[in-house]
C-alpha positions in Angstrom: 49.0 126.0 25.7 46.3 127.5 23.6 44.1 125.1 21.6 41.9 125.7 18.6 38.5 124.3 17.8 37.2 123.7 14.2 33.6 122.9 13.9 32.9 121.1 10.6 29.2 121.3 9.6 27.6 119.9 6.5 25.2 122.2 4.7 21.4 121.7 4.9 19.3 119.6 2.6 19.7 120.9 -0.9 18.1 120.3 -4.3 19.1 117.0 -5.8 20.0 115.4 -2.4 16.5 113.9 -2.0 16.8 112.1 -5.4 20.3 110.8 -4.5 22.0 112.6 -7.3 25.7 113.4 -7.4 25.7 117.2 -6.8 29.1 118.8 -6.7 29.8 121.9 -8.7 26.2 122.6 -9.6 25.3 125.7 -7.4 22.0 124.5 -6.1 20.1 126.1 -3.2 18.7 124.7 0.0 15.2 123.3 -0.2 12.5 124.8 1.9 12.4 121.6 3.9 16.2 122.0 4.3 15.8 125.5 5.7 13.1 124.5 8.1 15.2 121.6 9.3 18.1 123.8 10.1 16.0 126.3 12.0 14.4 123.4 13.9 17.8 121.9 14.8 19.1 125.4 15.9 16.1 125.8 18.2 16.3 122.3 19.7 20.1 122.0 20.1 23.2 124.1 20.3 25.6 124.9 17.5 29.0 125.9 18.8 30.2 129.5 19.2 32.5 130.6 16.4 34.8 133.6 16.2 34.9 133.2 12.5 32.7 131.4 10.0 34.3 129.9 6.9 32.3 128.5 4.0 32.5 126.7 0.7 31.6 129.1 -2.2 28.5 127.1 -3.0 25.1 128.8 -2.2 23.9 125.8 -0.2 26.8 126.3 2.2 26.5 130.1 2.4 22.7 129.8 3.0 23.4 127.3 5.8 26.0 129.6 7.4 23.5 132.5 7.3 20.9 130.5 9.1 23.2 129.0 11.8 25.4 132.1 12.2 23.3 135.1 11.1 25.6 137.7 12.6 28.7 136.5 10.8 29.9 137.2 7.3 31.3 134.0 6.0 34.9 133.8 4.8 34.9 131.9 1.5 37.5 129.3 0.7 37.4 127.7 -2.7 39.3 124.7 -1.5 36.3 123.6 0.6 34.2 123.1 -2.6 32.6 119.7 -3.2 34.0 117.1 -5.5 33.8 117.9 -9.2 31.8 115.0 -10.6 32.3 116.0 -14.2 30.0 113.9 -16.4 28.6 112.1 -13.3 27.1 115.4 -12.2 23.3 115.3 -11.7 23.1 111.5 -12.1 22.4 108.8 -9.6 24.5 105.7 -8.9 21.7 103.6 -10.5 21.9 105.6 -13.7 25.7 105.2 -13.8 26.1 101.6 -12.8 26.8 100.4 -16.4 29.4 103.1 -17.1 32.9 101.7 -17.0 34.3 105.1 -16.0 32.0 105.0 -12.9 33.1 101.5 -12.0 36.8 102.6 -12.2 36.0 105.6 -10.0 34.4 103.4 -7.4 37.7 101.5 -7.2 39.1 104.4 -5.2 42.3 104.7 -7.1 44.0 108.0 -6.8 44.1 108.6 -10.6 40.5 107.5 -11.2 37.8 110.2 -11.6 34.8 111.3 -13.4 35.3 112.2 -17.1 36.0 116.0 -17.2 35.9 116.1 -13.4 38.3 115.7 -10.6 40.4 112.6 -9.8 40.3 111.1 -6.4 43.8 112.1 -5.7 43.2 115.7 -6.9 40.2 116.1 -4.6 42.2 114.7 -1.6 45.1 117.1 -2.3 42.9 120.1 -2.7 40.8 119.5 0.4 43.6 118.5 2.7 45.8 121.4 1.4 43.0 123.8 2.2 42.6 122.4 5.7 46.3 122.7 6.4 46.2 126.3 5.4 43.1 126.9 7.6 44.8 125.4 10.6 47.9 127.5 10.0 45.8 130.6 9.7 44.0 130.0 13.0 47.3 129.4 14.8 48.9 132.5 13.2 45.9 134.8 14.0 45.0 133.3 17.4 41.4 132.7 16.4 40.3 129.9 18.7 36.9 128.8 17.3 36.0 128.5 13.7 32.8 127.1 12.1 33.4 125.6 8.7 30.3 125.1 6.6 31.1 122.7 3.7 30.1 119.4 2.0 29.7 115.8 3.2 32.6 114.5 1.0 34.9 117.3 2.2 34.1 116.6 5.9 34.6 112.9 5.5 38.0 113.5 3.8 39.2 115.8 6.5 38.0 113.5 9.3 39.5 110.4 7.8 42.8 112.1 7.1 43.3 114.3 10.2 41.1 113.1 13.1 42.0 111.0 16.1 40.8 108.4 16.8 41.3 107.2 13.3 38.3 105.7 11.5 37.5 104.6 7.9 36.0 107.3 5.8 32.5 105.8 5.7 32.3 105.9 9.5 32.4 109.7 9.3 29.1 110.0 7.4 26.8 112.7 8.8 23.3 114.0 8.1 22.7 117.5 6.6 23.2 120.2 9.2 25.4 118.0 11.4 29.2 117.4 11.7 32.1 117.2 14.1 34.3 119.4 16.3 38.1 118.9 16.0 40.5 120.3 18.6 43.9 121.4 17.3 46.7 121.2 19.9 49.7 123.0 18.2 52.4 120.7 19.6 50.5 117.6 18.5 49.6 119.2 15.1 53.2 120.1 14.4 54.5 116.6 15.3 51.7 114.4 13.8 49.4 116.6 11.7 46.5 115.2 13.6 43.5 116.7 15.6 41.3 115.3 18.3 37.7 114.5 17.4 35.9 116.1 20.4 32.2 115.7 19.8 29.4 115.7 17.3 27.7 118.9 16.2 25.1 120.1 17.1 25.1 119.1 20.8 22.2 118.7 23.3 23.0 120.2 26.8 22.4 117.5 29.4 20.8 119.9 31.8 23.5 119.6 34.4 25.3 122.6 35.9 28.7 121.4 34.5 27.2 122.0 31.0 29.0 118.9 29.6 28.3 118.2 26.0 26.4 115.1 24.9 26.2 113.5 21.5 23.0 114.0 19.5 21.5 111.3 17.3 19.3 113.3 14.9 16.7 111.4 13.0 17.5 113.2 9.7 17.0 111.2 6.5 20.0 111.0 4.2 21.2 108.6 1.6 24.6 107.0 2.2 24.8 106.1 -1.5 25.2 109.8 -2.1 28.8 109.3 -0.9 29.4 106.0 -2.8 32.6 106.1 -4.7 34.5 108.6 -2.6 38.0 107.3 -2.4 40.0 106.4 0.7 42.5 109.2 1.2 45.1 106.8 2.6 44.8 104.8 -0.6 45.1 107.9 -2.7 48.4 108.8 -0.9 50.0 105.5 -1.7 
């Protein structure tokens, strides 16, 4: 039976990430260091082949797609956009710690969210609905390999909801330019709505003739607090 691979890749280091700010709907660009980092990773390791490249509409994702897959024209899916942080946008957790709305958002409740932004449940519904449509599109068209360039929160939500083995959301944290490959087996997908987590992206060839993939542990700085407050999708579905 034909299987389908989906390579989820987080965009490169962008403006605001270094300061630990919540950057969602602000259309920032990659930093120069972020671009150099992606080129370095591309030279040192292997990003997977993709018949189609799909991207969030944000420039930081489109720039990343152009660096990693220069010969492809990304297909833009609005559902892959980052969380709408509303009034939290551009602020750090330290700056928001005394805000009751921020404390409520950190609770992870489905109906909690940033003022004038998305609720946790709304974000989960949007992202997972988009992923379901993406999988259906691959199966319908027969495209076997797709690279999806998106945001950290989006990838963690997809992995926590759909990946096997199952892990808590925070265990799917990834540095900029990195991510995971999921394998969709149509029979398993139709029965369980689950995918197999195959390996981390990018991969380092082990040098053997069998060309097995090995995990890569990039020493790339990133701030886990950037994801603080993202809800648990299982909690949101209760």
